[in-house]
Structure formats: C-alpha cells, structure tokens
N, C-alpha and C positions, 0 to 999 in steps of 0.2 A: 837435263833434256834427254841425254843419252839413256839414262836409267829408265825413264818413262817409256821411251821408244822400245827398249828391250823388253820391258814388262808387258807392253801391249802386244808386241810380236809373240811373246810366249803365251799370252791369253788366247790370241787368235790361233796359234799353232795347236794348243790343247783342245780348243773348241772344235776346230775343223777335224783334227785327228780322231777325236772321240766319236764324231758323227760318221766318219769313214769306217772305223773299226766296228762301230755299233750298227752299221748298215743303214743308217738314216740317209747317208749319201752313198748310194749304191754304185758299182762299177759303171763308168760311163757318164755319171752325173756331172753336169757342167758347174764349175765353181765360179760364180760371178763375183768379182772382187767388190764391186760397189754394193751389191746386196748384202754380202757378208759384213762389210764395214758398217753398213747401216744397222744390221742386226746387233753388232757388237758396240755400236756407238763410238766408232773410231774412224780415222782416215784410212785410205786404202794402202798407205805405205807399210804399216805393220802387217796387214793382211798379205800383201805381196811377199814380204819377208818370210812369213809363216808358210806360204805356199811353196816358196823356193826350198825351204827345209823339207817339206813333205815330198817334193819332187826328188830331192837327193835321196830320200828313203825309199823311193819307188812307189809311194802311195798315190802320187799325182803325176799326170803326164800333160805336157803342153803340146797342143796340136795347132798347126799353122791355120790361120784364119778362123780358129775356133776358140782357142784359149786353154785354160786349165780344166782338165777333167779328172775325175777319180779313175785311176788306172784300171783298165780291163784285165781280167785274169786270162792269160794265155795258157789254155789247158795243156797244150803239148809241151810248152816250156816248163810249166810247173811239174808235169809228170816226169819229164826227162831229168829235171834237177833233183826231184825227190828220189827217183830210181837210183841215180848216181850217188846221191848223198847217203842213201841207205847202204850202198856197197862200201863206200870209202869210210863212212863213219863207223859202220859195223867192224871193219878191219882195224881202224884206229882204236876203237874201244877194246877189242880183243888184245891188241898189242900193248895197250896201256894197263890192262888188268893186273899183270904181275907187279907193276910199279905202283899200284894204288895201295897206300897203307891204311891203317884203321882210321886215322884222322880224316883222310880224304873220303873214305866210304861213309864215315859218320856224317861228314858235311853234306854229301849227296843225299843221305837219308833224311837229314834235317830239312833240306830244301824240298824234298818230296813230301814230307809231312806238312810243310807250309802249303804246298799245292793241294794236298788233300783237304786241309782245313778251309781252303778257299772255294771248294766245290759248292758249298751251300749258298754262298753269296758271291756268285761268279763274276770275275773281272778278267775279261779275255786278255787285256794288255798286260796286267800284272802277272797273270798265269803264264803267259807266253815268255815273259822275262825270266821267271823262275825256271821254266822249262829249259831255256837257253843255259842258265847257270848250272842246272843239274847235269846236262849233257857235257858242258865244258869241263866239269870236274872229272868226268869219265874219259874224255878223249884227249885233253890237253897234254897229259904225260906221254903221249904216243912218241916213241923214239925215232920214228921215220918222218923227217921234216917234209918230204915231198907229199906223203899221204896226208899229213896234218894240214898242209897248204890247200890241198883239194877239199878237205872238210870245211876249212874257213871260207873258201870260195863258194861252196854250196850254200852255206848259211847266209852269206852276203847276197846271193842271188834271190834268196827267199825273204830278204829283209822287208819288202813291201807287202808281203802277204801273210806273214806268220800270225799277226793278230786276227786276220780274217779267217784263218783256219779254225781256231777254237771258237770264234764268234759264230761261224757258220754251223759248226757241229759241236756244240757245247757238251753233248753226251760223250764225245770222244775223250774229253778231259778225264773222266772217271777211269776209263780203260787205260789211258796213258799213265796215270798214277800207278795203277795196278801193274802195268808192264814194267815201269821203272823199278818197282819193288822186286819183280822177278829177275831183272837184269842184275840188280845189286846182290840178290841171293846167289846167283850163279857165280859172280865174281868172288864173293866171300867164301864160297864152297870150293874155290879153285877148280871150277868146271873146265872141261876141254875148251881151248880157245875157239874152236869152230862153233861150239854150242853158244858161247857168248856172242860171237860175231853174228850168227844167225838170229839170235834173240834181238840184238840191237838193230839189225837190218830189217827184220819183220816188223818191229815196232815202228820204224820210220815208214815202211810201206803201208801199214794199216792206217796210219794217219792220212797218207796220200789217197788211199782208196775211199776213206770216209769223206774227205773233202771233195773229191771228184764226184762221188755219189750225190752229195748235197748240191753241187753245182748243176748236175744233170736234172735233179728233181725240181730245183727252182726254175730251170729253163723250161722243163716240161709243163710246170704249173703256169708260167707266164704265157706259154704258147696256147695252153688251154683257155686261159682267160681272154686272150686276144681273139681266139676263134669264137 
C-alpha cells in the first residue's frame, strides 16, 4: 500500500511540475486538488503530498482562504537575488579557478556539451539541472567558506524559478552554452582572476536581464489583450 501511495504521489508531482515549468499552469494559477485528482484518476491524498513537495521547492504557494497557487514571480526579489548571486558566484569562480585541474575542467566541458546537444530538443528542467551541475564544478572548490555559503544560499532562493527561466526564454539557453565555453577558455588560459570574475558575473546578469525582459513583454501583451 505504501509503495502504491508513493508511486501515485510521484506521478502527481511530475504531472503538476511539468505543467508549471511548461507554463500550462501560469503564475497565480489555482491548483484545485479535486480536479487534479480527477484528471489523474486518483484520490486527493497523493495530490496533496505532491503539492507539499512543490511548495517546499518554491513552485507552489498556499494562500489563506484560497488554497494552493502557482507561485507568482516577485521581480524585485528575483532581481536582487540574481544581482547578488552574480557578484558572489563570480568571485567564488575566480577563487576556484587556480584549484580546478584538467579533470574538473573536462567534466565541466562534457556537461556543457550535453547542454549544447539538448538545444535542438529542448527540455527546460533537464537543461536547468545540467546548468546547475556545470556551475557547481566551477565554484565548489572555492577556498572561502563564507563566500561559498552565500553562493549556495543564492541558488536555494532561486530553486522555485530556475526551470521557469529557460522555459520563458529558451533562446537564452544557446547564449548560456556559448558563455560557459568562454568562461572555461578563460580558466584554461590562466586569465586574470578579475576577468574570470566579470565573465561569470555578467553571464548571470545576462540571464537575469533576459528573464525580466520576457516577464515585462508577457505582462505588456496581457495588458494589451485585456484592453
């Protein structure tokens, strides 16, 4: 019985998550447990468990007297987090660079190659996970534990929106792969630490700018349709 419950909860989790990250369930969309359970032909119990997982990831928010909704993007919070992450991750990457051996750099290059091959048949969730792995290779050796802690906190704050970033601006994925290659080339060439830091920082900030532009464009489009 337990195995069946876990299995149904996982099915519900993947079903709801894919619709959120694929923008079928847009920010603010109300998640009605009974309707989802009917669609999936299961009871509300595994659906409720799935939604709790999504809430923990930041993709779903519970509102009093309303219930579960797809989390709205707080533009200010997102911008502040990305600005800060760009600074601390850029510094962490620059400090890590002298400690990255050929094996680590080759691993980062292999991950980036997988991301490049994924561009033709794009999967935002899988691409996002590879993106996380790529950057982890570059910043985890950072010898400053306080700086590394700030990087981890920044990534955690973005946990509920990272899939949405590349789903909203899939064109950014191509540029992201190209910029990854540029950062790796700088590290392999023993470039000045400040040059590496700025390349990593600007990479993060370009993603931020692309996502915010997409949000504004969608908002303007929705306003135009409403009028």
